[in-house]
C-alpha angles and dihedrals in degrees: 000000000000123000144159110240097208103030093169087067089078087079087070088070088072089064094060095083089053091050091049092050091049091049092049091049091051091050092048092049091050092047093050091049092052092050091053097048105033128057111245093238092051091045091055090053094046095045108032093155114085123191126197109243091216088060091049093050092047089051092050094047092048092048094049092045092053091048092052092047090049089053091050086052116210111227138184125206117252107174124035123193139173113250133181109220135175114228140179120219112225126177119190117206112199123196110227098174119132092259088068087071089069112121102213083113115048127276089002138302092260096045090048090051092050091053090050092051091049093051093042100051091049086067093053102064110154094033127100112249129187133184131220126185118203140178120133085348135014131236134181106246096181126001124226110303140158089225096098090170089065091049090050091050093051092046092053090053094055118122137160093252088072091069111103091200129015125238131075115270104178093165092061091049091055092046091051091051091053092050094047094065125039106173112112105241138099119286138161134240117197113198116198112190148121087244098238092146118182094188129072096210098078098093092047091050091050090055090047090051091053091052089052092055099265127133112212116209120186129202118195118214117193143044134272090243091054128198144241115272114243122208133180112254122176090337094309133097114256134165135240116253130189126236091274092055095254120136114255110241115203114210123186113251101224095168094057094047092048091050091049091054091047094049091044096051094242135099138269125236136179118218112236136177090270105045096172091098090053091051092047095052093041091053091051090055094044092051089058092059118100111268124208127223118233131180111225137177107232137166114250097182131043135189115223124217101186091114091064088060098038095054096058088043089057090048090053089048090055090049088051091052089050090054091048091050092052093047097046 
C-alpha cells in the first residue's frame, strides 16, 4: 500500500508561483540597481559569469516542489495485520445548488459549509465517512471510507458548477444515502443545506431513513434576512433575477430543516461563525449511536521515503547558492 502521510501538504504547491514571482521581482530590482550604480564595462568585469534566468527559475521550482513532496512524505506499508475495530458510518450530504453561493454568511454559504466539513471529519478518525453532493439531483461523490483525508479533499473541491441540474432535491439525497449502504445497523446522515427544497418528498424520505436505522442530522446555512444569489456570467459576477426582473433573494428554510431532523430521529443545527460548538454537540450525539465491529486488514508499520526527495532538494539548493555566489 502506498500513501502520502500529510496529504493536506499538497496545498503548499499552490504557493510556489507566488514564491517564483517574488524571487523574480527581487532579481529584477537588484539588476536595475546595479545598472544604475555601476558602469556596464566595469559590471562585465566584476560579474563575468552569466546565468540563464529560465534555468534559475526551473531550479527554484524543482527545489520547492521536492521540499513540499518530502513534507507530504510518501510511504509504503510494511506490516499488515488483522484488527477488529468499532466504527460509525457517517454520510455527509452537501447542497451545491446555486443558492449556496449566497454571501449572507461569509465568505459564502458553500465555503462556510466546506470549512465545517473539513473541521468535522478531522474529529472522526476511525469512522467511515462518505460524501454526497446534491442540487436538482444527487450523486455519490465518495463512498464510505476510513480515508477521511480523501473525503476532506473532495469536500474542499466542491462547487456549484458540479451540479448537473439546479434546484435542491433533498429527498433524492436521502434516498441515495439509504441505497449506498445496505448493512442493518445504525448510521448517521448529515444534511448541510439552506433548505430551499424544490421537492415535497424530503420529509417522507427522512421518516423512511429513521425506520431503516438512520439518524438524520440537519445543518442550516444562511440567515433569516437572506441574500441575492450570485452566479458567474461571462467571467463576471452577476445575480439571478426572476421573470419580472426582480432579484431572487435566497432565505434559509429553518422550518423544513428542523422537521427533517425531527422526522429523521436526529438533531437540527445552525451553522455560525464559530462552528466548534456544533461539532462538539454533534460528536456527542454520534458517539451514542450503535457502532459496529468490523475486522479489517490494515498496515501497522510504514516506510517513509521523504529523504529520497529531500536529498536532491538540498543538492539543488547548493547549486542555487553557487549561482548566487557567481552572480553577486
